[in-house]
C-alpha positions as CSV (number, residue, x, y, z in Angstrom):
1,M,-28.0,54.5,-96.6
2,K,-27.1,51.6,-94.7
3,K,-25.4,52.2,-91.5
4,I,-21.7,51.5,-91.2
5,K,-19.9,50.4,-88.1
6,I,-16.7,52.0,-87.1
7,T,-14.8,50.6,-84.2
8,V,-11.8,52.9,-83.0
9,N,-8.8,51.4,-81.2
10,D,-5.9,54.0,-81.1
11,I,-3.9,55.6,-78.6
12,M,-6.7,57.9,-77.1
13,Q,-9.8,55.7,-77.6
14,Q,-10.2,51.6,-77.3
15,G,-13.2,50.0,-78.3
16,Y,-15.2,53.2,-79.4
17,V,-17.8,52.4,-81.7
18,Y,-19.9,54.8,-84.0
19,F,-22.0,54.4,-87.2
20,L,-22.0,56.3,-90.3
21,T,-25.4,57.3,-91.2
22,A,-25.0,60.0,-93.9
23,P,-23.1,60.2,-97.2
24,E,-19.7,61.1,-96.9
25,G,-19.3,64.8,-97.2
26,K,-23.0,65.2,-97.7
27,N,-26.4,66.1,-95.8
28,F,-24.6,68.6,-93.6
29,Y,-26.5,70.7,-91.2
30,P,-28.0,73.7,-92.5
31,G,-25.1,76.6,-92.7
32,F,-22.6,74.2,-92.3
33,A,-20.2,74.8,-95.4
34,P,-16.5,74.2,-94.5
35,D,-14.2,75.4,-97.5
36,L,-12.0,72.4,-96.9
37,T,-12.4,68.9,-96.6
38,P,-10.4,66.9,-93.8
39,M,-8.0,65.4,-96.6
40,E,-7.4,68.9,-98.1
41,M,-6.6,70.3,-94.7
42,L,-4.2,67.1,-94.0
43,H,-2.5,67.7,-97.5
44,L,-2.1,71.5,-96.7
45,G,-0.8,71.0,-93.5
46,V,-2.4,71.6,-90.1
47,F,-1.9,71.2,-86.5
48,G,1.8,70.8,-87.0
49,G,1.5,67.5,-88.6
50,K,1.2,65.6,-85.2
51,Y,-2.6,65.4,-84.7
52,M,-3.7,62.3,-86.8
53,T,-0.5,60.2,-86.9
54,D,-1.8,57.3,-84.7
55,C,-5.4,57.0,-85.8
56,A,-5.0,56.6,-89.8
57,A,-6.6,53.4,-89.7
58,E,-10.1,55.1,-88.7
59,F,-10.1,57.1,-92.0
60,P,-9.7,56.7,-95.7
61,K,-6.2,55.8,-96.8
62,E,-6.1,58.3,-99.4
63,W,-6.5,61.1,-96.7
64,F,-2.9,60.5,-95.5
65,D,-1.1,59.8,-99.0
66,G,0.7,63.0,-99.4
67,A,-0.3,64.5,-96.2
68,R,1.9,66.8,-94.4
69,L,2.7,64.8,-91.2
70,C,5.2,64.6,-88.5
71,A,4.7,61.4,-86.2
72,H,7.6,62.3,-83.8
73,R,6.4,66.0,-82.6
74,H,4.4,69.0,-83.5
75,D,6.3,70.7,-86.1
76,P,4.9,74.1,-87.1
77,D,6.8,74.0,-90.4
78,T,4.6,71.3,-91.7
79,N,1.6,73.9,-91.6
80,C,0.5,75.5,-94.6
81,F,1.6,79.1,-93.4
82,G,4.5,77.5,-91.4
83,V,3.5,78.8,-87.9
84,N,2.2,77.6,-85.0
85,A,-1.6,78.4,-84.5
86,S,-2.3,75.6,-82.0
87,Q,-3.4,75.7,-78.4
88,P,-2.2,72.2,-76.3
89,L,-5.1,69.6,-75.8
90,S,-4.9,70.4,-72.1
91,V,-6.1,74.0,-72.7
92,W,-9.1,72.7,-74.9
93,R,-10.2,70.2,-72.1
94,Q,-9.5,73.1,-69.3
95,K,-12.1,75.2,-71.3
96,G,-14.5,72.3,-71.8
97,W,-14.4,72.5,-75.4
98,I,-13.7,68.6,-75.7
99,Y,-16.7,66.3,-76.3
100,Q,-16.1,63.0,-74.7
101,E,-16.5,60.7,-77.8
102,D,-14.0,63.0,-79.8
103,P,-11.2,63.2,-77.4
104,R,-8.9,64.8,-79.6
105,G,-11.2,68.0,-80.4
106,W,-13.0,69.7,-83.2
107,F,-11.0,68.2,-86.1
108,Q,-11.6,64.6,-84.9
109,W,-15.3,65.6,-84.7
110,Y,-15.2,67.3,-88.3
111,C,-13.4,64.1,-89.7
112,R,-16.0,61.7,-88.5
113,Y,-19.0,64.1,-89.3
114,W,-17.4,64.4,-92.9
115,R,-17.5,60.7,-93.1
116,G,-21.3,60.4,-92.1
117,R,-21.4,60.2,-88.4
118,R,-24.2,62.4,-86.5
119,C,-24.0,62.8,-82.9
120,P,-25.5,64.9,-80.1
121,D,-22.6,67.4,-80.2
122,D,-23.0,68.2,-83.9
123,E,-24.9,71.7,-83.1
124,R,-22.5,72.8,-80.6
125,Q,-19.4,72.1,-82.9
126,I,-20.9,73.7,-85.9
127,K,-21.9,76.9,-83.8
128,R,-17.9,77.0,-82.7
129,W,-16.9,76.6,-86.2
130,K,-19.2,79.5,-87.2
131,A,-17.7,81.7,-84.5
132,M,-14.4,81.6,-86.5
133,T,-15.7,83.9,-89.1
134,R,-14.7,86.9,-87.0
135,H,-11.1,86.1,-88.0
136,I,-12.2,86.5,-91.8
137,G,-13.3,90.0,-90.9
138,H,-10.1,90.8,-89.5
139,L,-8.0,89.4,-92.7
140,R,-10.3,91.4,-95.1
141,K,-9.9,94.7,-93.1
142,D,-6.2,94.5,-92.3
143,C,-4.9,92.3,-95.3
144,A,-4.7,93.3,-99.2
145,A,-6.6,90.8,-101.1
146,G,-4.3,87.8,-102.0
147,D,-1.6,88.6,-99.8
148,V,-1.4,85.2,-97.8
149,S,1.7,86.3,-96.1
150,C,-0.6,88.7,-94.0
151,R,-1.6,87.4,-90.5
152,P,-0.2,83.9,-91.2
153,K,-1.1,82.8,-87.4
154,Q,-4.7,83.6,-88.0
155,R,-4.8,82.3,-91.5
156,Q,-3.4,79.1,-89.9
157,A,-6.1,78.8,-87.0
158,L,-8.7,79.6,-89.7
159,M,-7.5,76.3,-91.6
160,H,-7.6,74.5,-88.6
161,W,-11.4,75.0,-88.6
162,A,-11.7,74.4,-92.5
163,Y,-12.0,77.8,-93.7
164,D,-9.4,78.6,-96.7
165,S,-8.1,82.2,-96.1
166,R,-6.1,81.7,-99.5
167,K,-9.1,82.8,-101.2
168,L,-9.7,86.1,-99.4
């Protein structure tokens, strides 16, 4: 595959350049198999609809057509499960979870990874993604199969990490 150069100019990054070196949605790290694509996540409703409203130019237009977004504020009603399951970016920064090239956090990393960017932070981010499976165990233990009203905050948090708890 020929490298594709992406230049980012949005509120949080100016002149950031990266390259797509893998085919979109393919050649993932072994063991990394998200249930949801970034487009599916945006259409189902994640991060209060606010997360990606100023950086749409970086990603495919179809990701945003029909996406559940709220450009003015974080609105939990736009989330798939209608609850807030987010921590402020300040908390993520304080805990050292933010990689300098992805100042918005895990979902930004995932969107870029899905598109074909590979970077030194991939292994750490995938390890963090795998750690979310503990929440799946809680849902299986405490919720009846197919009951998507059980533990909505935990379900929304899983969706923020590309896990689809509606299938449990």
